[in-house]
N, C-alpha and C positions, 0 to 999 in steps of 0.2 A: 625667302619665301618658299613653303615646299608647295609643289602644284599636285594638285591629287585628281587621280584619275573619275572621269565622269563616266556615269550609266547611260542607256539609252534614252532615259528621259529627261536628260542632261541636267541629272543632279550630281554633284560631286559622290563620289564610291560611298564617304565615309557617310553622309547625308543618309542617303539608300541605305544601308545598312543598317543605321542607325533606327530610322523609319521602321522595316521591317522588323525589327529588334523587340523593337516596342508594340508593334501591330501583334506579334508572339507573343508577348508576355500578357497581355491582353488578352487575349485568347484564353490561354492557360487560366488566368484569372479566375473566367466563368468558367472552364471546366473544373476548378477547384471549389467554387459555388453548388456544383451538382454533386460533390464526392457521396454526402450523407454518411450515413453512422460509420463510425472507425472506432478500430482499437489495435493496439501494437501488438505483437507477439509472433508467438511460436507454437503450434497446436502439433502434440505429439501423443503416441499411446504412451502408456504405462502400466507396468501389473504391479498388482498388491502383492504376487508372491513373484516377486524377480528371479527367481533360482527356478522355478518350475515354467517360468512365462504362462502363467492363468491368470485367471480374472483381471482382465483390461480395462482397461479407463484411459478418458480422454484429459487432456489436461490444456491447460494455454500458460505458457511463460513468457513473462517482458518484463522489461524494466523501465521505470518512470519516476522521474526527478532523483535518478540515484538510487531507487531502491528496486532491488530485483522482487520478481512477485511470480507464485505459480497457484493457479487454479484450477479446480475441479470443472469439467465441463459434462454439462447431463449431454444424455445420447439427442433429445431432442435440441438442446440447444446449438450442436453441430454446426447445422446450414446455416444459421444466423450469426456462428461464430467467425465462418471460411467467407463469410460475403464481407464482415467487416474488417477480416483481415487484408483480404483483399481490396479493398477499400482503401486502408491504410497504404498498403504499399503503391497504389492508384496516387494518393496525396501525396506518400514521399518522392516518385519519382516525377510528377508537376514541380513539387517545391524544387527538387534539383536543378528542373530545368530554367524556372524561372531564377535563380539564383546568378546560374549558367550564363544567361542570356543577359540580366541585371549589371554583371560585371561586365560584359564587352560591351554592354551600352554605355556603363560610366566609363570605360577607357576611351570609347570614341567618343563622345561627349569630351571628356577633358584634353585630348587629344586635337579635336578640332579645334577647341578653345584657344591652344598653345600657337598657333597657326596662324 
């Protein structure tokens, strides 16, 4: 039989870590619901005449479902597009953390069942 270290609350360390992971996952899920409008991609400046770097315009490039796309972005839409790109980055960061914590929680659940 494997002896688990105990926390100050008297719970085995694995249970405490599992509970804290699950609480953090629930917090992150609530944050996901607040992300708002988003879109993937990269905003860049292109030139209609690249050799002379004249007549710049904004363009968003992204890949969705395996297809690359580039779209012209009107100057009046730049602020909204930047906001949506930032929201997408937040979404991806939250998603990564949820996956990381879920894997850790799964490992803890599987290891505590085996003991």
